[in-house]
C-alpha positions, -999 to +999 in steps of 0.1 A: +504+572+463+496+601+450+464+620+456+452+636+429+420+657+429+391+655+400+408+677+375+441+662+372+424+627+375+404+643+344+431+653+325+454+622+333+424+603+319+419+626+286+455+624+278+456+584+286+425+585+263+444+609+236+476+587+242+451+555+233+431+569+206+468+578+189+479+543+196+447+531+177+451+554+152+486+545+145+484+511+151+453+503+132+434+527+116+463+542+091+476+511+082+445+499+075+438+531+052+470+526+033+464+492+026+429+500+010+444+528-013+471+501-017+446+480-028+425+499-050+453+511-068+462+473-070+425+467-080+425+496-109+460+480-124+443+451-127+414+463-148+434+480-168+459+445-172+423+430-182+409+456-204+443+452-221+442+417-223+404+415-240+419+440-265+453+416-275+429+387-272+405+408-301+436+417-321+448+379-312+417+367-334+414+394-358+455+380-368+442+348-367+416+355-392+435+373-414+459+347-414+430+318-419+419+338-450+454+341-462+457+307-454+429+297-482+437+321-505+474+302-511+458+274-508+433+280-540+461+290-565+461+270-592+483+242-594+515+249-605+515+284-599+548+299-606+551+339-602+578+342-631+550+327-655+525+341-641+536+372-643+550+368-681+516+361-693+503+390-672+527+412-693+518+396-725+482+401-719+488+440-711+511+446-741+542+457-720+565+425-726+583+443-749+592+472-722+610+442-700+649+443-699+648+412-677+631+391-649+652+376-621+627+350-601+644+337-567+627+323-542+633+318-506+622+290-482+605+302-449+627+283-417+602+259-400+569+266-417+559+252-447+559+284-465+584+297-496+579+334-509+587+339-543+602+371-557+605+380-596+631+413-600+613+430-630+629+458-650+608+480-678+626+504-694+611+534-717+575+523-706+547+546-709+532+554-674+495+547-683+510+510-691+523+505-661+496+521-637+472+490-654+499+462-651+505+472-618+470+471-611+466+437-625+495+427-601+478+437-570+440+426-580+449+393-584+439+364-567+469+349-569+479+369-538+506+385-554+522+421-544+546+451-556+569+446-525+593+470-544+589+499-570+615+520-581+609+548-610+631+567-630+618+593-654+636+587-693+639+613-717+625+643-722+594+640-724+576+631-688+551+600-695+580+573-700+598+558-670+623+532-661+613+507-636+624+483-614+600+458-598+598+437-566+572+412-568+564+386-548+542+357-536+538+331-504+538+295-520+531+265-495+561+240-505 
């Protein structure tokens, strides 16, 4: 066997120790640190996912509450309510019946639900702007969940205060 002096033995021991430290670092410490970083990133991602889920839960609850309010408003409609007759009565009360050219009612039943959408397309000719505004306000603020879905305005004649209007008004009913 080879005889080593103290210096050589110390150098071999130091080299062996360094190799051992290197192997321990490469096989145990660095993988553990990498795993810790991965776990920290996963934890942050999970925290963000939980926050997003909580936000979505709040949003869902808000939509559910709004849906319940809408359902109760629909249920509170007068028995026998029809959009066409409501708009006709409102036109008479607002004094715009003379400006109505036509009113076309239609109903679309929603598949897989017990709701239907009633729509009335209405054309008004040469109506003064202030009367149209009052009528639209009365439609939109009624308790019957009626809304103006589409509105098309065209100026008529030389006077700026008269308009031709095509309205699409709708409401949701329980079938």
